C-alpha positions as CSV (number, residue, x, y, z in Angstrom):
1,M,-17.7,-0.9,-11.5
2,N,-16.5,0.6,-14.8
3,V,-12.8,-0.1,-15.3
4,D,-10.9,0.9,-18.5
5,I,-9.5,-2.4,-19.7
6,S,-6.8,-2.1,-22.3
7,E,-3.8,-4.0,-23.6
8,R,-0.4,-3.1,-22.4
9,S,1.6,-0.8,-24.6
10,P,5.2,0.0,-23.6
11,S,5.1,3.3,-25.4
12,S,1.9,4.5,-23.8
13,H,2.0,6.9,-20.8
14,P,1.0,5.1,-17.6
15,T,-2.3,6.2,-16.2
16,D,-3.0,3.5,-13.7
17,S,-1.2,1.3,-11.2
18,L,-2.4,-1.9,-9.6
19,F,-1.5,-3.3,-6.2
20,F,-2.7,-5.6,-3.5
21,A,-3.2,-3.8,-0.2
22,L,-4.4,-4.1,3.4
23,Y,-6.5,-1.2,4.7
24,P,-6.5,-0.3,8.4
25,D,-9.7,-0.5,10.3
26,A,-11.4,2.8,11.2
27,P,-9.8,3.2,14.7
28,A,-6.3,2.4,13.3
29,A,-6.8,4.8,10.3
30,A,-7.9,7.6,12.8
31,R,-4.8,7.0,14.9
32,I,-2.5,7.0,11.8
33,A,-4.1,10.3,10.7
34,E,-3.7,11.8,14.2
35,L,0.0,10.8,14.1
36,A,0.5,12.4,10.7
37,A,-1.1,15.6,11.9
38,R,1.1,15.6,15.0
39,L,4.3,15.0,12.9
40,L,3.4,17.9,10.6
41,I,3.4,20.3,13.5
42,E,6.4,18.7,15.5
43,H,8.7,18.7,12.5
44,G,7.5,21.9,10.7
45,L,6.6,19.9,7.6
46,K,4.9,21.7,4.7
47,A,3.2,18.7,3.1
48,R,-0.3,17.6,3.3
49,A,-1.1,14.3,5.1
50,I,-2.5,11.5,3.0
51,P,-6.3,11.3,3.5
52,A,-7.4,8.6,5.9
53,D,-9.4,6.7,3.2
54,R,-6.2,6.2,1.2
55,L,-4.0,4.9,4.0
56,H,-2.9,1.3,3.3
57,V,-0.1,-1.2,3.4
58,T,0.9,-2.3,0.0
59,L,1.4,-6.1,-0.1
60,H,2.4,-6.5,-3.7
61,Y,2.8,-3.9,-6.4
62,L,1.7,-5.2,-9.9
63,G,2.9,-2.3,-12.0
64,A,2.0,0.9,-13.8
65,F,0.1,0.7,-17.1
66,A,-1.7,2.7,-19.7
67,G,-5.2,1.7,-18.6
68,V,-5.8,-1.6,-16.8
69,P,-4.5,-4.5,-18.8
70,A,-7.0,-7.4,-18.9
71,D,-4.4,-10.1,-18.6
72,V,-2.8,-8.6,-15.5
73,L,-6.3,-8.1,-13.9
74,R,-7.3,-11.7,-14.7
75,Q,-4.0,-13.1,-13.3
76,A,-4.3,-10.9,-10.1
77,R,-7.9,-12.0,-9.5
78,A,-7.0,-15.7,-10.1
79,A,-4.0,-15.6,-7.8
80,A,-6.0,-13.8,-5.0
81,S,-8.9,-16.2,-5.2
82,Q,-6.5,-19.1,-4.4
83,I,-5.3,-17.6,-1.1
84,A,-6.6,-19.3,2.0
85,L,-4.9,-17.6,4.9
86,P,-6.1,-16.4,8.3
87,P,-6.5,-12.8,9.3
88,V,-3.2,-11.0,9.9
89,E,-2.1,-8.8,12.7
90,V,-0.5,-5.6,11.5
91,T,1.7,-3.6,14.0
92,L,3.5,-0.4,12.9
93,D,5.7,1.1,15.5
94,R,8.2,3.5,13.9
95,I,8.4,6.4,11.6
96,E,11.1,7.2,9.0
97,S,11.6,8.9,5.7
98,F,12.2,6.4,2.9
99,S,14.8,7.4,0.4
100,G,13.8,8.0,-3.1
101,R,14.6,9.8,-6.4
102,R,12.0,12.5,-5.8
103,T,12.8,15.7,-3.9
104,K,9.8,14.9,-1.7
105,R,10.4,11.7,0.3
106,P,7.7,9.5,1.7
107,L,7.4,9.7,5.5
108,V,6.1,6.3,6.6
109,L,4.8,4.5,9.6
110,S,6.5,1.1,9.4
111,G,6.9,-2.2,11.2
112,D,8.2,-5.7,10.7
113,A,6.9,-8.4,8.5
114,T,6.3,-11.4,10.7
115,G,4.1,-14.5,10.8
116,P,0.9,-14.4,8.8
117,L,1.6,-11.0,7.3
118,A,4.8,-12.2,5.8
119,A,3.1,-15.3,4.6
120,L,0.4,-13.3,2.8
121,Q,2.9,-11.0,1.2
122,Q,5.1,-13.9,0.1
123,T,2.1,-15.8,-1.3
124,L,1.2,-12.8,-3.5
125,D,4.9,-12.5,-4.6
126,A,5.0,-16.1,-5.5
127,A,2.1,-15.7,-7.9
128,G,4.5,-14.1,-10.4
129,I,2.3,-11.2,-11.5
130,T,4.6,-8.2,-11.2
131,L,6.8,-5.8,-13.2
132,K,9.0,-4.7,-10.4
133,R,9.8,-6.7,-7.2
134,H,11.2,-5.1,-4.1
135,P,13.9,-7.2,-2.5
136,H,12.7,-6.7,1.1
137,F,9.1,-6.3,2.2
138,T,8.7,-3.6,4.9
139,P,5.1,-3.2,5.9
140,H,4.4,0.5,6.0
141,V,1.7,3.2,5.6
142,T,2.8,6.4,3.8
143,L,1.8,9.4,5.9
144,L,2.9,12.2,3.6
145,Y,5.6,13.3,1.1
146,D,8.0,16.1,2.2
147,E,11.4,17.5,1.4
148,H,12.4,17.2,5.0
149,R,14.0,13.9,6.0
150,I,13.1,12.4,9.3
151,A,15.4,9.8,10.9
152,R,13.9,6.5,12.1
153,Q,12.3,6.8,15.5
154,S,9.9,4.7,17.6
155,V,6.3,5.7,18.1
156,E,3.4,4.3,20.0
157,P,2.4,1.2,18.0
158,V,-0.7,1.3,15.8
159,A,-2.1,-2.2,15.4
160,W,-5.1,-3.8,13.8
161,T,-6.3,-7.2,12.5
162,A,-6.7,-7.3,8.7
163,R,-9.6,-9.6,7.9
164,E,-9.4,-9.0,4.1
165,F,-7.1,-7.8,1.4
166,A,-7.9,-5.8,-1.7
167,L,-6.9,-5.3,-5.3
168,V,-6.5,-1.5,-5.8
169,R,-6.3,0.6,-8.9
170,S,-4.5,4.0,-8.5
171,L,-5.3,6.7,-11.0
172,L,-1.9,8.1,-11.4
173,G,-1.6,11.9,-10.8
174,K,-5.2,12.1,-9.5
175,S,-4.6,11.0,-5.9
176,K,-7.5,8.6,-6.3
177,Y,-7.9,4.9,-5.5
178,E,-10.5,2.4,-6.6
179,V,-10.9,-0.9,-4.8
180,L,-11.5,-3.4,-7.7
181,A,-12.0,-6.5,-5.5
182,R,-11.7,-7.8,-1.9
183,W,-10.9,-11.2,-0.6
184,P,-11.5,-12.4,3.0
185,L,-8.8,-13.7,5.3
186,V,-10.5,-16.4,7.3
187,S,-9.3,-18.8,10.1
């Protein structure tokens, strides 16, 4: 895989972001996509749903960069390779619009961080490779971005067992992700 490796430059315009993620299995991704399509109709939303192949739960955001900095990539791979945790159950059972600075707010399918999922996220947080840390981890999958705000409401749970996690590169402004590496979660 060809990855643009560059050194960080604070004055450079960010072109890439890096994060660790869990991807839903195919049946869960299909259910999430169906939910997004239903919500678009039910709430008269104008946005486009996130494509099924981009649906994910962000475990740990590493930052936005001009290129992919070799030091951050090296630290991320080293930290991930040390993780020895079992598969994690992911259950997402509510929708809500997250607040934000943009006019279009993310509509997400979210749940609670419990047990092994919380342990995996905390282990990645403890590795210390981040630019911006969120004070509270809320596992969620972004369904779409829309100006209309939707209050929190329960939905039929979508659940899957994550048997691996991935290091993902997002090409900013291009709506494209590249999985740079995957690590198994084994019992």
